[in-house]
C-alpha positions in Angstrom: 104.1 -4.2 52.6 105.1 -4.3 56.2 105.2 -0.6 56.9 107.5 0.2 54.0 106.8 3.2 51.8 105.1 2.7 48.5 106.3 5.4 46.2 104.6 6.5 43.1 106.1 8.2 40.0 105.3 11.8 40.8 106.9 14.7 42.6 103.7 15.4 44.4 100.8 13.4 43.1 97.8 15.2 41.7 95.8 12.9 43.9 97.6 12.7 47.3 95.9 9.5 48.6 95.7 9.5 52.3 93.2 7.7 54.5 90.3 9.9 55.3 91.2 12.7 53.0 92.2 11.9 49.4 92.8 15.4 48.1 93.7 17.5 51.1 96.9 19.1 49.8 98.3 22.5 49.8 99.0 23.8 46.3 101.9 26.1 47.4 104.0 23.3 48.7 102.9 21.1 45.8 104.4 23.6 43.5 107.8 23.1 45.1 107.9 19.6 43.7 107.0 20.5 40.1 103.3 19.5 40.3 101.9 19.2 36.8 98.8 21.2 37.7 99.1 22.8 41.1 96.0 24.9 40.6 94.0 21.7 40.3 95.1 20.7 43.8 94.2 24.2 45.1 90.7 24.0 43.5 90.0 20.7 45.2 92.1 21.2 48.3 89.4 19.9 50.5 87.2 18.0 48.0 86.6 14.3 47.7 86.2 11.6 50.3 87.4 12.8 53.6 86.6 16.4 52.7 84.7 17.0 55.9 87.8 15.9 57.9 89.9 18.2 55.8 87.6 21.2 56.2 87.2 20.5 59.9 91.0 20.4 60.2 91.2 23.8 58.5 88.4 25.3 60.6 89.9 23.9 63.7 93.4 25.3 63.4 92.7 28.1 65.9 91.3 25.5 68.4 94.3 23.3 68.0 96.7 26.2 68.4 95.0 27.2 71.6 95.1 23.6 72.8 98.9 23.5 72.3 98.7 21.6 69.0 102.0 21.9 67.0 102.5 21.0 63.4 106.3 21.2 63.2 107.8 22.1 59.8 110.1 19.1 60.1 107.1 16.9 59.8 105.9 18.9 56.8 109.3 18.6 55.1 109.5 14.9 55.5 105.9 14.5 54.3 106.4 16.7 51.2 109.8 15.3 50.3 108.3 11.9 50.3 105.9 13.2 47.7 103.3 10.7 46.7 104.2 8.1 49.3 101.6 5.9 51.0 102.1 4.6 54.5 100.9 1.0 54.3 100.5 0.8 58.0 98.2 3.7 58.1 94.7 3.1 59.5 92.1 2.0 56.9 89.3 4.3 55.8 86.0 4.0 57.7 83.9 1.0 56.8 81.0 1.6 54.5 77.5 0.6 55.6 76.7 -2.9 54.6 73.9 -1.8 52.3 73.7 1.4 50.2 71.3 4.0 51.5 68.0 4.7 50.0 68.3 7.3 47.3 64.8 8.7 48.0 66.4 11.8 49.6 68.3 12.6 46.4 65.2 12.1 44.3 63.1 14.3 46.5 65.6 17.2 47.0 68.0 17.0 44.0 66.4 15.5 41.0 64.1 18.5 40.2 67.2 20.4 39.0 69.8 17.7 38.3 67.9 15.6 35.7 68.7 14.7 32.1 66.5 17.6 30.8 67.8 20.5 32.9 71.3 19.3 33.8 71.7 22.3 36.2 75.4 23.1 36.6 76.1 20.3 34.1 75.1 17.6 36.5 72.4 15.0 36.2 71.7 12.3 38.9 68.9 10.7 36.9 69.5 7.0 36.4 72.8 7.0 38.5 73.1 4.1 40.9 74.3 5.2 44.4 75.1 1.6 45.1 77.7 1.6 42.3 79.8 4.6 43.3 82.8 3.2 41.3 80.9 3.7 38.0 80.8 7.5 38.4 83.3 8.5 41.2 83.7 12.1 40.0 80.0 12.7 40.0 79.5 11.3 43.5 82.5 13.2 44.8 80.9 16.4 43.6 77.7 15.4 45.3 79.5 14.6 48.6 81.3 18.0 48.5 78.1 19.9 48.1 76.4 18.0 50.9 79.3 18.4 53.3 79.5 22.1 52.8 75.8 22.7 52.8 76.1 24.1 49.3 73.1 22.1 48.1 70.2 22.3 48.1 70.4 26.1 47.6 69.2 28.4 50.3 65.8 29.1 48.6 65.0 25.4 48.3 63.7 22.9 50.9 66.6 21.2 52.8 66.6 17.6 54.1 67.2 16.9 57.8 70.6 15.7 58.9 69.1 12.3 59.7 68.6 11.8 56.0 71.9 13.2 54.7 74.3 11.6 57.1 73.8 8.0 55.9 74.3 9.1 52.3 77.4 11.1 53.1 78.9 8.2 55.2 78.3 5.8 52.3 79.8 8.1 49.7 82.8 9.0 51.8 83.7 5.4 52.7 83.1 4.2 49.1 85.2 6.9 47.5 88.1 6.3 50.0 88.0 2.6 49.2 88.0 3.3 45.5 91.0 5.6 45.8 93.0 3.1 47.8 92.1 0.2 45.5 92.9 2.3 42.3 95.8 4.7 43.1 96.3 7.2 40.2 99.2 9.4 41.2 99.8 10.6 37.6 103.2 11.0 36.1 105.7 13.9 36.7 106.8 16.1 33.9 110.5 16.2 33.2 111.8 19.0 35.4 114.5 21.3 34.0 116.7 23.0 36.6 115.7 26.7 36.9 118.2 29.5 37.3 118.3 29.3 41.0 118.7 25.5 41.1 121.4 25.7 38.3 123.4 28.2 40.2 123.2 26.3 43.5 124.0 23.0 41.8 127.1 24.5 40.3 128.1 26.0 43.7 127.7 22.7 45.5 129.3 20.6 42.7 132.3 22.8 42.0 132.5 25.1 45.1 132.0 28.0 42.6 129.6 31.0 42.9 128.4 32.2 39.5 126.0 35.0 38.5 123.3 32.9 37.0 121.3 36.0 35.9 124.1 36.9 33.5 124.4 33.3 32.3 120.8 32.2 31.7 117.5 33.8 30.6 114.7 34.3 33.2 112.4 31.3 33.9 108.7 31.3 33.4 106.5 30.8 36.4 103.3 29.1 37.2 101.1 29.8 40.2 103.7 32.2 41.4 106.6 29.7 41.4 109.4 29.3 38.9 110.0 25.6 39.6 106.8 24.2 38.1 107.9 21.5 35.7 105.3 22.2 33.0 106.3 25.8 32.6 110.1 25.2 32.6 110.2 24.9 28.9 113.3 24.3 26.9 113.9 26.3 23.7 116.9 26.7 21.3 117.7 29.9 23.2 117.9 28.0 26.5 120.1 25.2 24.9 122.5 27.9 23.5 122.7 29.6 26.8 123.2 26.4 28.7 126.1 25.5 26.4 127.6 29.0 26.8 127.2 28.8 30.6 128.9 25.4 30.7 131.9 26.8 28.8 132.2 29.8 31.2 131.7 27.8 34.4 134.2 25.2 33.4 136.8 27.9 32.5 136.2 29.6 35.9 136.5 26.3 37.8 139.6 25.1 36.1 141.2 28.6 36.0 141.2 30.0 32.4 142.3 33.7 32.4 140.5 34.6 29.1 137.6 36.4 30.8 136.0 39.8 30.3 135.8 42.7 32.7 132.9 42.4 35.2 130.9 45.4 36.3 129.0 45.6 39.6 126.4 48.4 40.1 124.9 49.9 43.2 121.2 50.8 43.0 120.8 54.5 42.4 118.1 54.8 45.0 120.2 53.2 47.8 120.8 55.9 50.5 124.4 55.3 51.6 124.2 56.9 55.0 124.9 53.8 57.0 126.7 50.4 56.9 125.1 48.8 53.8 126.4 45.2 54.0 127.4 42.8 56.8 130.6 42.0 54.9 131.8 45.6 55.3 133.7 46.6 58.5 132.0 48.3 61.4 132.5 52.1 61.4 131.9 52.4 57.6 129.0 53.8 55.7 127.7 53.2 52.2 129.5 51.4 49.3 129.2 47.8 48.3 130.6 44.4 49.2 131.1 42.1 46.2 131.8 38.3 46.3 134.0 37.9 43.2 135.7 34.8 41.9 139.2 35.4 40.7 140.2 32.6 38.2 143.9 32.8 38.6 146.7 34.2 40.7 147.7 37.5 39.2 147.2 41.3 39.1 143.7 42.7 38.7 142.6 46.2 37.8 139.9 47.7 40.0 138.0 50.9 38.9 135.6 52.8 41.2 132.9 55.1 39.9 131.0 57.3 42.4 127.2 57.7 42.5 125.8 60.4 40.2 122.7 62.4 39.9 120.3 62.5 37.0 122.5 64.9 35.0 125.6 62.6 35.5 127.3 64.8 38.1 129.0 63.1 41.1 127.0 63.5 44.3 128.4 64.6 47.6 131.6 66.4 46.8 130.9 69.3 49.2 133.2 67.8 51.8 136.4 65.7 51.6 135.8 62.0 51.7 138.1 59.0 52.0 137.1 56.0 50.0 138.6 52.6 51.1 139.0 49.7 48.8 139.0 46.4 50.7 139.9 42.8 50.0 138.4 40.3 52.5 138.1 43.2 55.0 141.7 44.4 54.5 142.3 47.8 53.1 144.4 47.7 49.9 143.9 51.2 48.5 142.5 54.6 49.6 141.4 57.7 47.7 140.4 61.2 48.8 137.8 63.2 46.8 135.9 66.5 47.2 136.3 69.4 49.6 139.3 71.3 48.4 138.6 71.2 44.7 135.0 72.3 45.4 136.3 75.2 47.5 138.5 76.3 44.6 135.5 76.4 42.3 133.5 78.3 44.9 135.9 81.2 45.0 134.6 83.3 42.1 132.0 80.8 41.3 130.9 82.3 38.0 134.5 82.6 36.7 135.4 79.0 37.6 132.1 77.4 36.8 133.5 75.4 33.9 136.3 74.0 36.0 133.9 73.1 38.8 131.5 71.4 36.4 134.4 69.4 34.9 135.4 68.3 38.4 131.8 67.3 39.2 131.9 64.8 36.3 135.5 63.6 36.4 136.5 63.6 40.0 136.6 59.8 40.1 138.7 59.4 36.9 141.8 58.5 38.8 140.1 55.9 41.1 141.8 53.0 39.4 144.4 50.7 40.8 146.1 47.3 40.5 146.4 44.7 43.2 147.7 41.1 43.2 145.1 38.6 44.2 145.3 34.9 44.7 142.8 32.7 42.8 139.5 31.9 44.4 136.5 33.6 45.9 137.2 36.9 47.7 135.0 39.8 48.9 135.9 43.1 47.3 134.6 46.0 49.4 134.4 49.7 48.6 133.2 52.0 51.3 133.5 55.3 53.3 135.0 55.4 56.8 132.3 57.1 59.0 132.4 60.9 59.4 130.8 62.9 62.0 129.1 65.4 59.7 126.7 64.4 56.9 125.0 67.0 54.8 121.7 65.7 53.5 118.4 66.9 52.0 117.3 70.2 50.5 117.7 73.6 52.3 114.8 74.9 54.2 114.6 78.1 52.2 114.6 78.8 48.5 118.0 79.5 46.9 119.2 81.2 43.8 120.5 79.1 41.0 124.4 78.9 40.9 124.6 80.3 44.4 126.7 78.5 47.0 123.6 77.3 48.8 122.3 75.9 45.5 125.4 73.7 45.1 125.3 72.9 48.9 121.9 71.3 48.4 122.6 69.8 45.0 125.7 67.9 45.8 124.0 65.8 48.5 125.7 62.7 50.0 128.6 60.9 48.4 128.1 57.3 47.4 129.6 54.5 45.3 128.0 53.9 41.9 129.8 50.9 40.5 132.9 48.9 40.6 134.7 47.3 37.7 137.1 44.4 38.0 139.4 43.4 35.1 142.1 40.8 34.7 144.1 38.8 35.4 147.3 40.4 34.2 150.7 38.7 34.6 148.9 35.5 35.7 151.2 33.1 37.5 148.9 30.1 37.5 145.4 29.0 38.5 146.3 28.6 42.2 144.9 26.1 44.6 141.4 27.3 44.6 138.5 25.6 46.3 137.1 24.7 42.9 140.3 23.0 41.8 140.5 21.2 45.1 137.0 19.9 44.6 137.7 18.8 41.0 141.2 17.4 41.2 140.9 14.5 43.6 144.1 13.2 42.1 146.8 14.8 40.1 149.1 13.0 37.7 152.8 13.9 38.1 154.5 15.6 35.2 155.8 13.1 32.7 153.6 10.2 33.8 152.4 7.8 31.1 149.1 8.6 29.4 147.6 5.5 31.0 148.1 6.9 34.5 146.6 10.2 33.4 143.6 8.3 32.1 143.2 6.5 35.4 143.2 9.9 37.2 140.8 11.4 34.7 138.5 8.5 35.2 138.5 9.0 39.0 137.9 12.7 38.7 135.1 12.4 36.2 133.3 9.6 37.9 133.2 11.5 41.1 131.9 14.7 39.4 129.3 12.8 37.3 127.9 10.9 40.3 127.1 14.1 42.1 126.0 16.0 39.0 123.7 13.2 37.8 122.5 12.3 41.3 122.8 8.6 40.6 125.4 5.9 40.1 127.6 6.5 37.0 127.5 3.8 34.3 130.3 2.7 32.0 128.5 4.3 29.2 128.5 7.6 31.0 132.2 7.4 31.6 133.0 6.3 28.0 131.3 9.5 26.8 133.1 11.7 29.3 136.5 10.1 28.6 136.0 10.6 24.9 135.7 14.4 25.6 138.6 14.2 27.9 140.8 12.6 25.2 139.8 15.3 22.7 140.8 18.1 25.1 144.0 16.4 26.2 145.1 15.9 22.6 144.7 19.6 22.0 146.2 21.1 25.1 147.1 18.6 27.8 145.5 17.0 30.9 143.7 20.0 32.3 142.2 21.0 29.0 140.8 17.4 28.8 139.2 17.7 32.2 137.8 21.1 31.3 136.2 19.8 28.1 134.7 16.8 30.0 133.4 19.1 32.7 131.6 21.1 30.0 130.0 17.8 28.8 128.8 17.1 32.3 127.2 20.5 32.6 125.2 20.1 29.4 124.2 16.6 30.1 120.4 16.0 30.4 121.1 14.1 33.6 122.5 17.3 35.1 120.1 19.9 33.6 116.9 17.8 34.2 115.5 16.0 37.2 114.6 12.7 35.7 112.9 9.8 37.4 113.0 6.6 35.4 110.5 3.7 35.5 111.8 0.4 36.7 112.6 -2.0 33.9 109.7 -4.2 32.9 107.0 -2.4 34.9 103.5 -2.4 33.3 102.0 1.0 32.3 100.1 2.9 34.9 101.5 0.8 37.7 102.5 2.7 40.9 106.0 1.9 42.0 108.4 2.9 44.7 111.0 5.5 43.6 114.6 4.7 44.2 116.4 6.0 47.2 118.6 8.1 44.9 115.5 9.8 43.4 114.1 10.4 46.9 117.5 12.0 47.8 117.2 14.3 44.8 113.7 15.3 45.7 114.7 16.0 49.2 117.7 18.1 48.3 116.0 20.2 45.7 113.1 20.9 48.1 115.3 21.9 51.1 118.4 23.2 49.3 117.3 23.9 45.7 120.4 22.0 44.9 122.0 18.6 44.4 122.4 16.1 47.3 125.6 16.1 49.3 127.8 13.1 49.9 126.2 12.1 53.1 122.7 12.1 51.6 123.9 10.2 48.5 125.7 7.7 50.8 122.5 7.0 52.7 120.6 6.6 49.4 123.1 4.4 47.7 123.1 2.1 50.8 119.3 1.8 50.7 119.0 3.4 54.2 117.0 6.5 53.2 113.7 4.6 53.1 114.1 4.0 56.8 111.8 6.6 58.5 114.3 7.2 61.3 117.1 7.8 58.7 114.9 10.0 56.6 113.9 12.1 59.7 117.5 12.4 60.7 118.6 13.5 57.2 115.8 16.2 57.0 116.8 17.6 60.4 120.5 17.7 59.4 119.7 19.4 56.1 117.4 22.0 57.8 120.3 22.9 60.1 122.7 23.3 57.2 123.2 26.9 55.8 122.1 25.6 52.4 118.6 25.4 53.8 118.4 29.2 53.4 116.9 28.2 50.0 113.6 27.5 51.8 113.6 31.2 52.7 115.4 32.9 49.8 113.8 30.8 47.1 110.6 29.1 48.2 109.3 31.5 50.8 110.4 34.5 48.8 108.2 33.4 45.9 105.4 32.2 48.1 105.3 35.6 50.0 106.2 37.7 46.9 109.3 39.3 48.5 111.4 38.2 45.5 109.4 40.8 43.5 109.7 43.5 46.1 112.1 45.5 43.9 109.3 46.1 41.5 106.9 47.5 44.1 106.7 51.3 44.0 104.5 52.7 46.8 102.7 56.0 46.3 105.3 58.7 47.0 102.6 61.1 48.4 101.5 58.5 51.0 105.0 57.1 51.7 107.5 59.8 51.0 110.1 58.2 53.3 110.2 54.9 51.2 113.6 54.2 49.6 115.9 51.4 48.7 117.1 51.0 52.2 113.6 50.4 53.6 112.8 48.1 50.7 115.9 46.0 51.6 115.0 46.1 55.3 111.5 44.7 54.6 113.0 41.9 52.6 115.6 41.0 55.2 113.0 41.1 58.0 110.9 38.5 56.2 113.9 36.3 55.5 115.1 36.3 59.1 111.6 35.8 60.5 110.7 32.8 58.2 114.2 31.4 58.8 113.7 31.5 62.6 110.5 29.5 62.2 112.4 26.9 60.3 115.5 26.8 62.5 113.5 26.6 65.7 111.1 23.9 64.3 108.1 26.0 65.3 104.5 25.4 64.4 103.5 26.6 60.9 100.8 28.6 62.7 103.5 30.8 64.0 103.9 32.2 60.5 100.7 34.1 61.3 100.7 34.4 65.0 104.3 34.9 66.3 104.8 38.0 68.4 108.4 38.7 67.3 110.1 40.1 64.2 113.5 41.4 63.2 114.3 45.0 62.6 117.2 47.5 62.2 117.1 51.1 63.1 115.6 52.1 59.7 112.8 49.6 59.9 112.1 50.1 63.6 111.7 53.8 62.9 109.2 53.0 60.2 107.2 50.7 62.5 107.4 53.1 65.5 109.5 50.6 67.6 111.7 52.6 70.0 115.2 51.8 71.3 116.7 50.3 68.2 119.9 51.8 66.9 122.3 50.7 64.2 122.0 49.0 60.8 122.2 45.4 62.1 119.0 43.4 62.5 118.0 42.1 65.9 115.0 40.2 67.2 112.4 42.2 69.0 109.2 41.1 70.8 106.0 42.9 69.7 104.3 44.1 72.9 100.6 44.5 73.6 100.5 48.0 72.1 101.3 46.4 68.7 98.9 43.5 68.8 97.8 44.3 65.2 101.3 43.2 64.0 102.0 39.5 64.1 103.8 36.8 62.1 104.4 37.6 58.4 101.7 40.3 58.6 
């Protein structure tokens, strides 16, 4: 094979065949590729021939770290993206002894329990020929594993000397390695449906369009802690219905259809809005929310702001006068003032004006609604408070009488933003030249052009979209189907309606919704084969980006260059440096480390009374920045456990007892000798 890669039809094979260690695989990374049974890999992570080398490698990680050994994540990414690939030029397994060893040792130390009558642990060695390992490889692999780990004979039984066990272990290990190489059995990958994260990122990269996938699709099942395991990503009538609905909404957004409903964005009730809460908000502001929102057309939109409320639906924080700024891409477009004066009026003769005061506490934000003209495309809508020098927080130190001024002083708390609603467009003037339309309309037929010229343009548009969406070359049959939908839409409402309907068809195609790897024509069943470069590109992009390949990766694949190790290495490095590689942190690492479910963690309030939404977000952001730094800097995987740095803002630094950190922005800090107990992700 001259050093080429031999690929097998799996995302990560159930039996990752490598010289010297057939099953040494890590189940967490195997899960990334949709392993059919990742727990099986975990159960036998260091079993089989080569198990001792695998175990010695695991046990020796500290020694290798101290010796300066580095296992860069770039190597891990290339290895895992290649999945079940065998390096033909790899060194062969160790040679087996010329003659099988004498099985007298097994008869003397093992047969008393593992015979046909007792079958202890379901295993019998009676009548099995150690010279014919191929007849019962699973049995002999189990024997080898027990001998290597010292698990057998049990501690209360006589144990053979090493001089007797070593020849048997050497024979079994070499024989099992040879059997594995001579009879590769990688298994077959299950058809892999895109999960919600992959769907949203694929739409983003295909159409330059951010969508709220949680509102479009139902939650995914998970297996082994990961939601991209092919076997658990089932497809049901509900999923099919939601995929069709999502395709309609996404295509309307991308093309620029104004018939959309109001969108509501909520701020978590437990978020303490006493500092800058988002990097998209200007410096010198506190609280509020920054919302990336896609405006489908040029036109006027209505914005409505609702302030944060307490448990009895009264607005918090109206003791003082506050200014609330509404921002569009950081530019102020509207301001409101609330609180202060009206509360003072209610305070004068509190009992007499209680009804008016109570009414103000529930309706003070009724007038916080305005219109603004916005161009089509993605914009960041911000609602926040300019910083004030005085903040009233927390309960009073002494007991207060109900309905007294001090009672309301404590009750009103700190003002915050509760939710923002965006409606529109009104008086739409057209879809505008949005990034999505630029991505879709690679050509535009002039008004009044013959239908044949429109058809040529439609063919160009749809072939480009389908190639990226399907992650493979587009066939004439593909185009005939898409052009049929285009013609139906065009006949009803013109060229753009035809493109929109054909785009819907792309988004519900099995070639978009599923990651499919097809067997080469004419290949015999159970025959390993090399996957195509296009399929390798798809594996690589969904691992590193949780999304579809970009044009550069597709070009390398279509030209047959991706199988070149140097090209593959270069593409992986390029992809890791791309912002889209944040998927390794926000998607894979967040599931691996459990930070995705941090919102469901509720610490004991008696032990951690200071815990709130701000601290929860800080924990999550710290982990993302830390793991991201390990990836970006191409550091050893061991640094995940041993690195002496982390990322904190003022809130998190206070929790950890790290002095000298001020402000809400995160910065890298080195953990000194006085904090040796804290290292890496721990």
